[in-house]
C-alpha positions in Angstrom: -4.2 16.2 3.4 -4.1 12.9 5.3 -0.9 12.1 7.2 0.4 8.6 6.7 3.3 7.0 8.6 4.5 3.5 7.7 6.0 1.1 10.2 9.6 0.2 9.9 10.2 -2.2 7.0 12.6 -5.0 7.2 14.4 -7.8 5.5 13.4 -11.4 4.8 14.6 -14.3 2.8 12.9 -15.6 -0.3 9.7 -17.4 0.7 9.4 -15.5 3.9 6.8 -13.1 5.2 6.7 -9.5 6.4 3.9 -7.3 7.7 3.7 -3.5 7.2 1.4 -1.2 8.9 0.5 2.5 8.3 -0.9 4.9 10.8 -3.5 7.2 9.3 -4.3 10.6 10.8 -5.8 13.9 9.8 -8.8 12.6 7.8 -11.1 15.4 6.7 -13.7 13.1 5.1 -15.5 10.0 6.1 -14.4 7.8 3.1 -11.1 7.3 1.5 -9.5 4.8 -0.8 -6.3 3.3 0.7 -3.4 1.6 -1.0 0.2 0.6 -1.1 2.8 1.7 -3.7 6.3 0.6 -4.1 9.4 1.7 -6.0 12.3 -0.6 -6.8 15.7 0.7 -7.7 15.7 2.1 -11.2 12.0 1.6 -11.7 8.9 3.8 -11.6 6.7 3.8 -8.5 3.8 1.5 -8.9 0.5 1.0 -7.0 0.0 -2.7 -6.3 -2.7 -3.1 -3.7 -5.8 -1.0 -3.0 -9.0 -0.9 -0.9 -11.7 1.1 -2.7 -14.0 3.3 -0.6 -16.6 0.5 -0.7 -14.1 -2.0 0.8 -13.3 -3.8 -2.4 -9.7 -5.0 -2.5 -7.6 -5.1 -5.7 -4.1 -6.3 -6.6 -1.8 -6.3 -9.5 -1.1 -9.8 -10.9 2.4 -10.0 -9.6 1.3 -9.8 -5.9 -2.1 -11.5 -6.2 -2.3 -14.5 -3.9 0.8 -13.5 -2.0 0.0 -10.1 -0.5 -3.1 -9.0 1.5 -4.2 -5.5 2.1 -6.5 -4.7 5.0 -7.5 -1.9 7.3 -8.7 -1.4 10.8 -10.9 1.7 10.8 -11.2 1.7 14.6 -7.4 1.9 14.9 -7.0 4.1 11.8 -4.4 1.7 10.5 -3.7 0.2 7.1 -1.9 -3.2 6.9 0.0 -5.1 4.2 0.7 -8.8 4.8 3.3 -10.1 2.4 3.9 -13.8 2.1 6.0 -15.9 -0.3 8.3 -13.0 -0.8 10.6 -12.8 -3.8 13.8 -10.8 -4.4 11.9 -8.7 -6.9 9.7 -7.5 -4.1 12.7 -5.5 -2.8 11.6 -1.9 -2.9 10.7 1.2 -0.9 7.0 0.7 0.2 4.6 3.6 0.5 1.2 3.9 2.1 -1.3 6.0 0.2 -4.8 7.5 0.6 -7.0 9.1 -2.0 -10.4 10.6 -2.3 -13.5 9.2 -4.0 -14.7 9.4 -6.7 -11.2 9.9 -8.2 -10.1 6.6 -6.7 -13.3 4.6 -6.8 -14.3 1.6 -8.8 -10.7 0.4 -9.4 -9.4 3.8 -10.5 -6.8 3.9 -7.7 -5.2 0.7 -8.9 -5.5 1.7 -12.6 -4.4 5.3 -12.4 -2.4 5.8 -9.2 -2.6 8.8 -7.0 -4.8 11.7 -8.0 -3.8 15.4 -7.2 -6.0 15.0 -4.0 -4.1 12.0 -2.7 -1.5 11.6 0.0 1.6 9.4 0.2 3.7 8.4 3.3 7.4 8.8 3.6 8.1 5.2 2.7 9.8 2.2 4.3 12.4 -0.2 2.9 11.8 -3.8 2.3 14.7 -6.0 1.2 14.3 -9.7 0.2 17.4 -11.8 -0.2 17.7 -15.0 -2.3 
């Protein structure tokens, strides 16, 4: 499985910005879908931003227009730029990778991680009002 290691998270005030990165290693295949999950206290883990194996980016409505997912394949790094942060963005954030076709064509955002996917250890993001 792919090894994923998130950068240290952090804290910000409402309206602020944070950037997370995720180092990716151990790829066995040439194409993967990449994504970010989060889990807030008392809530289920949710996938909220993905990059399909064809490069299409997708977001859930609550982060659309505020968060940007991107990747630098030369550096084997996934990024998450978070702007206009809200207290409800407070959560543990996880980097994820999954294999096509199980994650292709929006399936990663719709269904989450397949049995062939990998998840990082997570990093805490805290937003204060």
